PADO-250682 format. One record per residue (C-alpha): z, x, y; residue in three letters. Coordinates in steps of 0.001 Angstrom, whole numbers, padded with zeros to 6 digits, always signed. Layout:
// residues N
ZXYALA...
// end
This chain:
// residues 254
+113266+117062+104033MET+114320+117312+100450SER+111691+118316+097974LYS+110943+116314+094795ALA+113015+117398+091856LEU+111146+115031+089588LEU+107599+113626+090005GLU+105896+111339+087523ILE+102212+110518+088078SER+099944+108246+086150GLY+102214+108058+083182LEU+100975+106046+080158VAL+103362+105586+077055ALA+103999+103211+074270GLY+105000+102810+070667TYR+101998+102992+068123GLY+099313+100710+069353HIS+101792+098766+071586LEU+101387+100064+075288PRO+104508+099827+077468VAL+104048+101867+080594LEU+100780+101528+082583HIS+100412+104374+085004GLY+103736+104895+086265ILE+104049+106965+089600ASP+107553+107781+091000LEU+109333+110585+092832SER+113014+111520+092744VAL+113967+113919+095591LYS+116702+116493+095275GLU+120154+115233+096106GLY+119339+111468+096171GLU+119814+108476+093822ILE+116855+106709+092854ALA+117155+103160+091117ALA+114779+101526+089030ILE+115356+097688+088503ILE+113603+095135+086504GLY+114062+092404+083863ALA+114662+093193+080140ASN+111422+094346+078569GLY+109987+095609+081725ALA+109847+099150+080274GLY+112544+100836+082202LYS+114264+102359+079020THR+110896+103485+077738THR+110476+105339+080989LEU+113525+107064+080792MET+112960+108041+077179MET+109412+109256+077781SER+110798+111855+080120ILE+112358+113479+076868PHE+109109+112956+074966GLY+110123+109965+072731ASN+107679+108181+073089PRO+105262+110872+073894LYS+103146+110132+076999PRO+099543+109463+076235SER+098489+110183+079851ALA+099926+111270+083152GLY+102230+114140+084158ARG+105946+114692+084443ILE+106978+117420+086661LEU+110455+118910+087098PHE+110939+121371+089950GLU+107030+121592+090008GLY+106989+122596+086366ARG+104960+120556+083728ASP+107483+119170+081232ILE+105198+116455+079811THR+104802+117928+076347ASP+108067+119486+075934LEU+110323+118520+072958PRO+113546+116784+073842ALA+115748+119861+073379HIS+113597+121916+075636ALA+113716+119072+078303VAL+117653+119169+078067ALA+117561+122941+078582LEU+115753+122270+081897GLU+119168+120824+082946ARG+118123+117210+082536ILE+120902+115095+080982ALA+120957+111495+079972GLN+123549+108758+079415SER+121407+106510+077283PRO+121564+102667+076981GLU+124138+101642+074425GLY+126233+104793+075153ARG+125601+106462+071741ARG+128724+108363+071639ILE+130015+109908+068389PHE+132562+107330+067294PRO+134238+109203+064588ARG+134701+112251+066912MET+137632+112379+069356THR+136959+112060+073028VAL+137348+115829+073493LEU+134897+116524+070762GLU+132567+114313+072257ASN+132680+116104+075632LEU+132457+119528+073815GLN+129176+118329+072176MET+127834+117969+075719GLY+128508+121726+076391THR+125842+122872+073804LEU+123239+122955+076369ILE+125434+123992+079379ALA+123932+127300+080902PRO+127399+128715+081910ASP+129887+128483+079140LYS+132625+130105+081229GLU+132747+126996+083293ARG+134077+124830+080308TYR+137618+124451+081761GLU+136550+123717+085305ASP+133858+121158+083878ASP+136455+119365+081585LEU+138756+119211+084624GLY+136192+117763+086739HIS+135151+114962+084346VAL+138815+114176+083635PHE+139355+113900+087486GLU+136298+111577+087754LEU+137538+109362+084664PHE+141323+109975+084415PRO+141494+107416+081475VAL+139625+110085+079381LEU+142269+112686+079801ALA+144865+110365+078528THR+142723+109626+075488ARG+141301+113095+074796LYS+142541+113011+071202ASP+141748+109507+070409GLN+138605+108582+068277ARG+135865+107634+070607ALA+134897+104553+068636GLY+138431+103000+069451THR+137804+103191+073140LEU+136877+099908+075163SER+133313+099417+076286GLY+133924+100801+079668GLY+135870+103862+078446GLU+132847+104690+076111GLN+130572+104238+079004GLN+132749+106813+081082MET+132665+109085+078072LEU+128871+108896+077715ALA+128549+109860+081407ILE+131139+112599+081179ALA+129587+114060+077980ARG+126187+114238+079838ALA+128004+116100+082849LEU+129380+118687+080499MET+125811+120057+080128GLY+125811+120941+083895GLN+122747+118948+084686PRO+120667+119047+087851ARG+119247+115631+087221LEU+121273+112819+085550LEU+119464+109980+083978LEU+121657+106747+083589LEU+120289+103966+081594ASP+122113+100635+082141GLU+125497+102069+082894PRO+126933+098818+083865SER+125640+096821+080849LEU+128320+094469+079220GLY+131079+095662+081481LEU+133466+093581+083380ALA+133031+093689+087202PRO+136128+095916+087688LEU+134887+098587+085550ILE+131312+098223+086859THR+132597+098958+090470ARG+134426+102038+088862GLN+131404+103421+087242ILE+129368+102930+090366PHE+132085+104539+092497ALA+131840+107580+090065ALA+128053+107770+090331ILE+128389+107748+094184LYS+131029+110542+093981ALA+128770+112650+091841LEU+125925+112146+094077ASN+128001+113180+097131GLU+128757+116364+095315GLU+125066+117075+095225GLY+123873+115743+091821LEU+120531+114127+091704THR+120476+110704+089835VAL+117862+108527+088361LEU+119487+105146+087617LEU+118089+102422+085479VAL+119970+099117+086099GLU+119710+095471+085654GLN+122359+094851+088349ASN+119857+095163+091095ALA+122450+094564+094061TYR+124923+097435+093115HIS+121949+099712+092206ALA+120065+099177+095369LEU+123162+099270+097487LYS+123940+102774+096131LEU+120340+104094+095938ALA+118568+105881+098711SER+115150+104843+097148CYS+114272+102222+094591GLY+111374+101006+092377TYR+110799+097519+090897VAL+109252+097594+087393MET+107357+094660+085945VAL+105801+094784+082683ASN+105417+098489+082492GLY+104204+098933+086085ARG+105817+099819+089379ILE+105212+096796+091609THR+107359+097553+094572LEU+108932+100695+096051SER+110972+101539+099127GLY+114432+102506+100194SER+117502+100659+098781GLY+118152+098672+101967THR+114393+097768+102296GLU+114385+096381+098789LEU+117672+094473+099208LEU+116129+092745+102225GLU+112733+092134+100337SER+112246+088369+099806ASP+110577+089111+096487GLU+113767+091249+095258VAL+116141+088612+096271ARG+114197+085904+094792ARG+113659+087670+091478SER+116658+089724+090990TYR+119658+088647+093347LEU+119596+084834+093507GLU+121440+083133+090804GLY+122552+086119+088840GLY+126073+086018+087422ALA+126816+089683+088080SER+125084+089683+091501SER+126111+088285+094849PRO+124158+085444+096430SER+121079+086486+098544ALA+122896+086051+101826ASP+125630+088344+100649GLU+123092+090875+099390ALA+121487+090872+102692LYS+124586+091372+104638LYS+125625+094206+102162GLY+122200+095946+102779ALA+123071+095924+106536LYS+126677+096944+106195ALA
// end
């Protein structure tokens, strides 16, 4: 059985006097994709950011490979080989694609792997190779999302945090992004995925968590959550980017 790579227990965090997370417990095993789904404002992004200490948790613990990283500053968390592709991409728009990727190598433990890592992300996202000398701000939204993920990969992470990778993207690009995530996981990368597109996230994930108002209200395997009446009713029925409940149920059993 795979061991837990990331363990979060009793996590409480917020902004000033505004509490957002209320005792979060979750575990991500090595080699798996764990998905967190929930509506806007559920606290998903705050949870991801709190792993990097912003906001700083006021209670609870975050363990990575059994080591307590709760109080580490963001740069020290990154040096633990945890990388994040944040919501909104946050690329460097005036830099070229290649310069953005080079920024990702600053925390890479093995600098001699640069050419191999660059070739890997270009293989994963071929469009970036054709646009390597183009300013990142001129890329399409989907290309910028690919660049944000690729930049995170250049740091040689053990754990990749992905915050809303499909947000605002066309269905075709969304499928390409999720295919890349699946390929990365098949290579052994552990992924924690925050995603509003519940169907795609849970179909990909080995385990999932539902967040409501800063609390985990439901957890289980991706298949179990896809078959859950509560999940289908709240996150699958009537969504423009999701299939119908019947399709979701069929997909879970496929």
